[in-house]
Steps between C-alpha positions, in 0.01 A plus 500: 500500500409465136174648363275421207210692354158345560187668365507859620758443771801285587591207722830458683659162545820326608675241284792274592626160398486308176305204379255378236180507703466822708373499854257789560460617858172686568440686828172593667356774716660722636849396392714518185767299322716580806312214668711252307844642587594197711336243274631585156871445597412130553360472149706733278779243458257269335258729308421842368311672777254783439311687775274789397341763719128484428345809344449773761737327743868512577697695237241446223287778362179609663247571222149632576320164496277312742762241592252215480618146438414537134721814479796310645433217256510738205823670604668172590403354165660797333816444708519130402453601132761777517759260636410232248450233766378171362533210745546594868499373854282702737586585858223705664414639841149625594349678200812431297414132514143573385626712211747234401244225509253716304767544229566122500131421454481735205826377344477120519822323421726794581548443876754234596446519877345706775601570861253686718490637849204671673307506174125476431448134402125534473235768553447595864198511727447732791471182712859419410621790715515513879248755630755773547641435150157524341437826679832640381454402138146630497635830625734521204195526275365798692605859556681379813724297270597816317592663827709202612682441170508836323541733796674284758697274260396198704642228276848653493523642851308240701444171318824456311740518800269276711491237228876445514636264761738703713377829356603696192838671482478880473683510164266236355196680634616822334526324164138379523384844630665706232247449216206620713573842645138632479142379488478522119798269455335239726198441278642166374533379861131574565382340180659164569292391804185617322581253219508192722222272368281444806156333469508562129598868494662652303346259245768544237783417743298205632479361148872553434593309822267218399664493155854471624386243758385288205840544343668386825277187496534418133876527443673191646798573271576823696661458838358723768625594848268655756686639800304549822570707807410477866246603617291425194188719487280642229630401158762273661264317740557129556168427329607687188838330493338158539261583218793603276685171567192306398406717201814616322710274276871436564504727810737483791424679821780616736490703816754781531427535870389784722453859384396812678137602564291439182271787404191282529576449869517869582208672675340823384568710805535868573868428574548346153334794330703751699839329468466397140 
């Protein structure tokens, strides 16, 4: 992988293909650019494809920061600037989609298209989650969340393999596991669920999601693809998807079919805490 200096650290990224308008692939939590290994080959014959590892994740540096959404915004902005990217197409999963849309809203006219999957399309409410999902995500904001994620590496060891239809191959699991060998290295994984804007908190993230939602609604010149999965819960609930279809301009919604068990559908059980 290539690397580039950003602020006091560095970000790693893959780059293949050629073309005038780059396609930037942004991953979410707890993955890395490795997420796109089977997607990029379908695009690299038509465009320059860039896939960074977000700061603190994958092969990128792990500076001593809070890993809040605003921190990722700052480091990703520096990465865009370092590579001299002007116009782009965004492909984003999970928080990668949110970061990409935030960049788009702050750089009007520079995004030629956006493709999103399992991304926050609007701020959340606790009522959007099934009861067990709400309990789980509340626990992430407590000392119990630190135990589950920092000590037990829950996202990597428990959620990730269960979120893949048919399971996660051992070699692939090892790639995702490698950047997080100890509790300190897992701080970025804990920070992410605490950044989800639920019932207005954190307020700054809530405002950013509202802002990029306005960009999605006010840019009919930019084609947008929202990919949904089954079952749709939480940020991908049928109600949220229906709202997006009615609200966003020039948006197409396509289902990519069934996935494994979404995290919002998992219970907070003693078994989960122990096995994670």
